[in-house]
C-alpha positions in Angstrom: -49.1 -85.1 -7.9 -52.9 -85.5 -7.4 -52.6 -89.3 -7.1 -49.9 -88.8 -4.5 -52.2 -86.5 -2.6 -55.0 -89.1 -2.7 -57.2 -87.6 -5.4 -58.7 -89.1 -8.5 -58.2 -87.2 -11.7 -59.6 -86.7 -15.2 -56.9 -85.4 -17.6 -57.4 -84.0 -21.0 -54.8 -82.4 -23.3 -56.3 -80.3 -26.1 -54.7 -80.0 -29.4 -52.8 -76.9 -30.5 -55.6 -76.1 -33.0 -58.4 -76.0 -30.3 -58.3 -72.2 -29.9 -58.5 -71.5 -33.6 -60.7 -74.3 -34.9 -64.3 -74.2 -33.9 -64.7 -77.8 -34.8 -61.8 -78.8 -32.7 -63.0 -76.6 -29.8 -66.5 -78.2 -29.8 -65.1 -81.7 -30.0 -62.8 -81.0 -27.0 -65.7 -79.5 -25.0 -67.8 -82.6 -25.8 -65.0 -84.9 -24.6 -64.3 -83.0 -21.4 -67.9 -82.6 -20.4 -68.6 -86.3 -21.3 -65.7 -87.4 -19.1 -67.0 -85.4 -16.2 -70.6 -86.6 -16.6 -69.4 -90.2 -16.8 -67.4 -89.8 -13.6 -70.5 -88.4 -11.9 -72.7 -91.2 -13.1 -70.3 -93.9 -12.1 -69.8 -92.6 -8.6 -73.5 -91.9 -8.1 -74.3 -95.5 -9.0 -71.6 -96.7 -6.6 -73.0 -94.6 -3.7 -76.7 -95.2 -4.5 -78.8 -96.3 -1.6 -81.4 -99.1 -2.0 -84.2 -96.5 -2.1 -82.3 -94.7 -4.9 -82.2 -97.9 -6.9 -85.9 -98.4 -6.5 -86.4 -95.1 -8.3 -87.6 -92.9 -5.5 -86.1 -89.7 -7.0 -87.6 -87.4 -4.3 -85.3 -89.0 -1.7 -82.3 -89.8 -3.9 -78.9 -89.1 -2.4 -77.0 -86.2 -3.8 -74.2 -86.9 -6.2 -71.0 -87.7 -4.3 -68.8 -86.2 -7.0 -67.4 -82.6 -7.1 -64.5 -81.2 -9.0 -61.5 -79.0 -8.7 -60.8 -77.7 -12.2 -57.0 -77.2 -12.9 -56.4 -75.4 -16.2 -53.0 -75.0 -17.8 -52.1 -72.3 -20.3 -54.5 -70.6 -22.8 -55.6 -73.9 -24.4 -56.6 -75.3 -21.0 -58.7 -72.4 -19.9 -60.3 -72.1 -23.4 -61.2 -75.8 -23.4 -62.6 -75.6 -19.8 -64.5 -72.5 -20.7 -66.1 -74.1 -23.8 -67.1 -77.1 -21.6 -68.8 -74.7 -19.2 -70.7 -73.1 -22.0 -71.8 -76.6 -23.2 -72.8 -77.6 -19.7 -74.9 -74.4 -19.4 -76.5 -75.0 -22.9 -77.4 -78.6 -21.9 -78.4 -77.7 -18.4 -75.8 -80.0 -16.9 -75.3 -79.3 -13.2 -71.8 -80.0 -12.0 -70.5 -79.3 -8.5 -67.1 -77.5 -8.1 -64.9 -77.2 -5.0 -62.2 -75.0 -6.4 -60.5 -73.6 -9.5 -56.8 -73.6 -10.2 -55.3 -71.6 -13.0 -51.7 -72.4 -14.0 -50.0 -70.0 -16.4 -53.4 -68.7 -17.6 -55.4 -66.9 -18.8 -53.6 -64.9 -21.5 -54.6 -61.6 -23.0 -56.2 -62.0 -26.4 -53.9 -60.4 -29.0 -51.9 -61.2 -32.0 -48.5 -61.4 -30.3 -49.6 -63.9 -27.7 -51.2 -66.1 -30.4 -48.0 -66.0 -32.4 -45.7 -66.7 -29.5 -47.9 -69.6 -28.4 -48.0 -71.0 -31.9 -44.3 -70.8 -32.6 -43.3 -72.0 -29.1 -45.7 -74.9 -29.4 -44.1 -76.0 -32.7 -40.6 -75.7 -31.4 -41.4 -77.4 -28.2 -42.1 -80.6 -30.1 -38.5 -80.9 -31.0 -36.9 -79.1 -28.0 -37.9 -78.6 -24.4 -36.5 -77.3 -21.1 -37.0 -74.4 -18.7 -33.9 -72.5 -20.0 -35.4 -72.4 -23.5 -38.8 -71.3 -22.1 -37.2 -68.4 -20.4 -35.4 -67.2 -23.6 -37.6 -64.9 -25.7 -35.8 -66.4 -28.8 -37.5 -69.7 -28.0 -40.8 -68.1 -29.1 -39.4 -66.7 -32.4 -38.5 -68.1 -35.7 -37.2 -66.4 -38.8 -40.0 -67.9 -41.0 -42.8 -69.0 -38.7 -43.0 -65.8 -36.7 -43.8 -63.4 -39.7 -46.0 -66.0 -41.3 -48.0 -66.7 -38.1 -48.2 -62.9 -37.4 -49.9 -62.4 -40.8 -52.3 -65.3 -40.3 -53.3 -64.5 -36.8 -53.7 -60.8 -37.5 -56.1 -61.7 -40.3 -57.8 -64.3 -38.1 -58.5 -61.9 -35.3 -59.9 -59.3 -37.7 -62.8 -61.8 -38.3 -62.8 -63.7 -35.0 -61.5 -61.2 -32.4 -64.9 -60.2 -31.3 -65.8 -63.9 -30.6 -62.8 -64.3 -28.3 -63.6 -61.1 -26.4 -67.2 -62.3 -25.9 -66.0 -65.7 -25.0 -63.7 -64.3 -22.2 -66.6 -62.3 -20.9 -68.8 -65.4 -20.9 -66.1 -67.4 -19.1 -65.8 -64.7 -16.4 -69.6 -64.8 -15.9 -69.8 -68.6 -15.9 -66.9 -69.4 -13.6 -68.1 -70.4 -10.2 -67.5 -67.2 -8.2 -68.2 -68.4 -4.6 -65.5 -71.1 -4.4 -61.8 -70.7 -3.8 -59.6 -69.9 -6.8 -55.8 -70.3 -7.0 -53.7 -68.5 -9.6 -50.2 -69.9 -10.3 -48.0 -67.7 -12.4 -44.5 -66.2 -12.8 -42.6 -63.0 -13.5 -40.6 -64.9 -16.2 -43.5 -66.3 -18.1 -43.1 -64.9 -21.6 -46.3 -66.4 -23.0 -48.6 -65.3 -20.2 -46.9 -62.5 -18.3 -48.1 -61.7 -14.8 -50.0 -58.6 -15.9 -52.3 -60.8 -18.0 -53.2 -62.9 -15.0 -53.6 -59.9 -12.7 -55.9 -58.2 -15.2 -58.1 -61.4 -15.3 -58.1 -61.5 -11.5 -59.3 -57.9 -11.3 -62.2 -58.6 -13.7 -63.0 -61.8 -11.9 -63.2 -59.9 -8.6 -65.5 -57.3 -10.1 -68.0 -60.2 -10.8 -68.0 -61.3 -7.2 -65.0 -63.6 -6.8 -63.5 -62.9 -3.4 -61.6 -66.1 -2.4 -58.5 -65.5 -4.5 -55.2 -67.1 -3.7 -51.9 -66.6 -5.6 -48.7 -68.6 -5.9 -46.2 -66.3 -7.6 -42.7 -67.3 -8.8 -39.9 -65.1 -10.1 -37.9 -67.5 -12.1 -40.0 -70.2 -13.8 -41.2 -70.2 -17.3 -44.6 -71.0 -18.9 -46.2 -74.1 -17.2 -42.8 -74.9 -15.7 -43.6 -73.9 -12.2 -44.1 -77.5 -10.9 -41.0 -78.7 -12.6 -38.8 -76.0 -11.1 -40.5 -75.8 -7.7 -42.1 -79.1 -7.0 -42.2 -79.0 -3.2 -43.6 -75.4 -3.0 -46.1 -76.1 -5.8 -47.3 -79.3 -4.2 -47.6 -77.9 -0.7 -49.6 -74.9 -2.0 -52.0 -77.1 -4.0 -52.4 -79.5 -1.1 -53.2 -76.6 1.3 -55.6 -75.1 -1.2 -57.4 -78.4 -1.7 -57.7 -78.8 2.1 -59.3 -75.4 2.2 -61.6 -76.2 -0.7 -62.7 -79.4 1.1 -63.4 -77.7 4.4 -65.4 -75.0 2.8 -67.3 -77.4 0.6 -68.2 -79.7 3.5 -69.2 -76.7 5.7 -71.5 -75.4 2.9 -73.1 -78.8 2.5 -73.8 -78.9 6.3 -75.4 -75.5 6.1 -77.7 -76.8 3.3 -78.9 -79.8 5.2 
């Protein structure tokens, strides 16, 4: 979709274990941040003026690269959040034009961990919107009770970490740029009340440019597949708005 709209992309798909394995989460954050830094460095070299190349840092041109972060599901927002933390820790300054949240973020509790785990495993052998809309798709006679026991125990020891992480993400997300939330009434993994609760907390921290694309019949991360034209039009309009605001802001800063 983005290539069709004329945008370059950086894509990263985190593993299923990224939200429960600290080692995996750190590795994913390193990869995502590294890909973004490399894109900035590459484009900056391409757009460098002769004066920049002579090392006159005081007159160097600003980086021509800025990002719209598009996160899918709990794994996506968790990986992006960890990359934000890492960037802050390393004092890496990246420029953002907008944020898009598709089927995310979920509430942090045992049931959502279990449904995501069971659904993820079953999706490897089966797929389709009809299955995603069926609550039975996220249940299994053996995996569900086993995962419930494991994740309940896991959150006893790590639940505070995830609550603190969500607070950190809310505080670190760029608040003065447009944000688009795409979600659905029929999403079993991340129901609309989860998204609305996050939006409310986000707004409390100063986010005011919130847009929504709400569906009534699409399952988890199935919105584009079921509504490609509406999805693409909304994202294209949103990107246009992000670009106009970003350019206007840059002119004000000159």
